[in-house]
C-alpha positions as CSV (number, residue, x, y, z in Angstrom):
1,M,0.2,0.0,-0.3
2,A,1.5,3.6,-0.8
3,R,2.4,5.7,2.1
4,N,1.7,9.2,2.4
5,M,4.5,11.4,3.7
6,R,4.4,12.2,7.2
7,D,2.8,15.3,8.4
8,G,5.4,18.2,8.5
9,G,7.6,15.8,6.7
10,N,10.9,17.6,4.9
11,T,11.4,17.9,1.3
12,Y,15.1,17.6,0.2
13,L,16.4,18.8,-2.9
14,V,19.7,17.1,-3.8
15,V,21.8,19.3,-5.7
16,S,25.6,19.8,-6.3
17,H,26.0,23.5,-5.0
18,C,23.4,24.5,-2.2
19,N,24.5,28.1,-2.5
20,N,22.9,28.7,-5.9
21,L,20.7,31.8,-6.6
22,A,18.2,29.5,-8.8
23,I,18.3,26.4,-6.4
24,R,17.6,28.9,-3.3
25,L,14.6,30.4,-5.7
26,L,13.2,26.9,-6.4
27,A,13.3,25.7,-2.6
28,R,11.4,29.0,-1.7
29,S,9.2,28.4,-3.9
30,I,8.4,24.8,-3.2
31,E,8.5,25.8,0.7
32,T,5.5,28.7,-0.1
33,Q,3.3,26.3,-2.5
34,R,3.3,23.6,0.1
35,G,3.4,24.8,3.6
36,T,6.5,22.5,4.4
37,T,10.0,22.7,4.5
38,C,12.3,22.2,1.5
39,R,16.1,21.9,2.4
40,A,18.5,21.7,-0.6
41,I,21.4,19.4,0.0
42,N,24.3,17.9,-1.8
43,R,24.6,14.2,-2.6
44,D,26.7,13.1,0.4
45,D,24.1,14.9,2.7
46,L,21.2,12.4,1.6
47,F,22.6,9.5,3.2
48,H,22.3,10.5,6.8
49,D,20.2,8.3,8.7
50,Q,17.7,10.6,9.7
51,I,16.1,10.7,6.1
52,Q,14.5,7.5,5.6
53,D,11.0,8.1,3.8
54,E,11.3,11.6,2.7
55,L,10.3,13.1,-0.5
56,V,13.8,13.8,-2.3
57,L,14.0,16.2,-5.6
58,V,17.1,15.6,-7.6
59,N,17.9,18.6,-9.8
60,V,19.0,16.6,-12.9
61,L,20.8,20.2,-14.4
62,D,23.7,19.3,-11.5
63,F,24.4,15.8,-12.5
64,S,25.6,14.1,-15.8
65,A,23.9,11.2,-17.1
66,T,26.2,8.6,-15.2
67,E,26.0,10.3,-12.1
68,L,22.2,10.4,-12.1
69,E,22.1,6.6,-12.4
70,Q,24.7,5.9,-9.7
71,L,22.9,8.3,-7.3
72,L,19.6,6.8,-8.2
73,G,21.1,3.2,-7.7
74,K,22.8,4.0,-4.1
75,I,19.3,5.9,-3.3
76,Q,17.5,2.5,-4.2
77,E,20.0,0.6,-2.1
78,R,20.4,3.0,1.0
79,K,17.2,4.6,1.0
80,G,14.7,2.7,-0.9
81,L,11.3,3.9,0.7
82,C,12.2,7.7,0.1
83,R,10.0,9.0,-3.2
84,V,12.3,10.5,-6.1
85,I,11.1,13.3,-8.5
86,L,13.3,14.2,-11.1
87,V,12.9,17.9,-11.5
88,N,14.4,20.5,-14.3
89,A,14.0,18.0,-16.7
90,D,14.3,19.2,-20.3
91,R,11.3,18.0,-22.8
92,G,14.1,16.9,-25.4
93,D,16.2,15.0,-23.2
94,D,16.0,11.3,-23.5
95,I,16.3,10.0,-19.7
96,F,14.0,7.3,-20.0
97,F,16.5,4.9,-18.6
98,L,16.5,6.8,-15.4
99,L,12.9,5.4,-14.8
100,N,14.0,2.4,-14.2
101,W,14.9,2.8,-10.8
102,P,11.5,2.4,-8.8
103,V,12.1,5.0,-6.2
104,V,11.6,7.3,-9.0
105,K,7.9,8.9,-9.0
106,G,7.9,11.7,-10.9
107,V,9.4,14.1,-13.7
108,I,9.0,17.9,-13.5
109,Y,10.3,20.0,-16.5
110,Q,12.2,23.3,-16.6
111,Q,8.6,24.8,-18.2
112,D,6.4,23.9,-15.6
113,N,5.0,26.7,-13.7
114,D,4.9,26.8,-9.8
115,A,1.3,25.4,-9.5
116,L,2.4,22.7,-11.7
117,V,5.4,22.0,-9.8
118,S,2.9,22.1,-6.7
119,K,0.6,19.6,-7.9
120,A,3.3,17.2,-8.9
121,I,5.1,17.0,-5.5
122,E,1.2,16.6,-3.7
123,V,0.7,13.9,-5.7
124,V,3.8,11.9,-5.2
125,S,4.0,12.6,-1.5
126,R,0.6,11.2,-1.4
127,G,2.0,7.9,-2.9
128,R,1.0,8.3,-6.5
129,S,3.0,9.1,-9.7
130,W,3.6,12.1,-11.8
131,F,4.9,11.1,-15.4
132,P,4.1,12.5,-18.6
133,R,2.2,9.8,-20.8
134,S,4.8,8.9,-22.8
135,Y,6.8,7.8,-20.0
136,M,4.0,6.1,-18.6
137,D,4.0,4.0,-21.9
138,Y,7.6,3.6,-21.4
139,L,7.1,1.9,-18.0
140,V,4.4,-0.1,-19.0
141,R,6.3,-2.0,-21.7
142,H,9.9,-1.9,-19.6
143,R,10.0,-0.8,-16.2
144,K,11.7,-3.3,-13.6
145,T,14.2,-2.7,-10.9
146,P,18.0,-4.1,-12.4
147,T,18.6,-7.9,-12.3
148,R,21.3,-9.9,-10.8
149,C,24.1,-8.0,-12.5
150,G,22.3,-4.6,-11.4
151,H,23.7,-2.3,-8.8
152,I,21.5,-3.4,-5.9
153,Y,22.0,-7.4,-6.3
154,E,25.9,-6.5,-6.5
155,S,26.2,-5.0,-3.6
156,L,24.6,-7.8,-1.6
157,T,27.4,-9.7,0.6
158,S,27.4,-13.3,0.2
159,R,25.8,-14.2,3.3
160,E,23.1,-12.0,2.3
161,R,22.9,-13.8,-0.6
162,Q,22.7,-16.8,1.0
163,M,19.6,-15.2,3.4
164,L,17.9,-13.9,0.1
165,D,17.8,-17.9,-1.4
166,H,16.5,-19.2,2.1
167,V,13.8,-16.5,2.4
168,V,12.6,-17.3,-1.2
169,R,12.6,-21.0,-0.4
170,G,10.2,-20.1,2.3
171,M,12.3,-21.4,5.4
172,S,12.0,-19.7,8.7
173,N,14.9,-18.0,10.8
174,H,15.3,-21.1,12.4
175,E,15.7,-23.2,9.6
176,I,18.1,-20.7,8.0
177,A,20.1,-20.8,11.4
178,D,20.3,-24.5,11.2
179,A,21.1,-24.6,8.0
180,L,23.9,-21.8,8.0
181,C,25.1,-23.3,11.8
182,L,24.4,-19.5,12.7
183,S,22.7,-18.1,15.9
184,T,18.9,-16.8,15.1
185,H,19.8,-13.6,16.2
186,T,22.9,-13.5,13.8
187,V,20.3,-14.7,11.1
188,K,18.1,-11.5,12.2
189,A,20.7,-9.0,11.5
190,H,21.5,-10.4,8.2
191,L,17.9,-10.2,7.2
192,Q,17.3,-6.9,8.6
193,S,20.8,-5.8,6.4
194,L,19.3,-7.3,3.6
195,Y,15.7,-5.7,3.8
196,R,17.3,-2.3,4.0
197,K,19.6,-2.7,1.1
198,V,16.6,-3.9,-1.3
199,G,14.3,-1.3,0.1
200,V,11.9,-3.4,1.9
201,K,10.4,-4.4,5.4
202,N,9.8,-8.0,5.4
203,R,10.1,-11.5,3.8
204,V,6.9,-10.8,1.8
205,G,8.7,-7.7,0.6
206,V,11.9,-9.5,-0.1
207,I,9.9,-12.2,-2.6
208,R,8.0,-9.2,-4.1
209,W,11.5,-7.9,-5.0
210,V,13.0,-11.1,-6.3
211,H,9.8,-11.5,-8.7
212,D,10.1,-8.1,-9.9
213,N,13.4,-8.7,-10.6
214,H,12.9,-12.1,-12.4
215,L,15.9,-13.4,-10.2
216,E,13.8,-16.7,-9.9
217,E,15.0,-17.2,-13.6
218,G,18.4,-17.9,-12.5
219,Q,20.0,-15.1,-14.7
220,E,23.9,-14.6,-14.0
221,C,26.4,-12.0,-15.1
């Protein structure tokens, strides 16, 4: 079920340089339209522990295509509950490949006026998506989390991959502990690390993530 943004929750605008007049104006406009805090931060500050399920606006003008994909991959891995909107996109740019990351929930163009920007943020903050029709068509045809060869799976430790395999097989914590000669406390710790990396809360979320990524097909790099 989609989650609403917490009352009084922050909105974070991710940029390469916070001390920029255009960025300050955009953040101020968002605060005025939304009646909530909008804080401009650099990419490293985004990964502080207190930012977990906030609304994150990524200014695409500040990053190259490669940097954007790396940033989105890191957000998906470490802050999978965040909702990301790509802002200041150019209608002429081909950024469809960025939509492969499920944390991306919307796109706002440079040409969009304040009212439209506010509407997009409101829609995404309530757990829905904000994409142009051409983007929606693309998502219907192509969208999925990167597979085994992707950023998230490759970030898992060998022990976390074992946990992933046993969870998909339907094994309990005690059964996993017996199979791997571990304590149940250690199994729980590895499972929590696995949940955090793939951006889910429980076993059901892990199984859904495996299915969405087609990992059950046994694809290898």
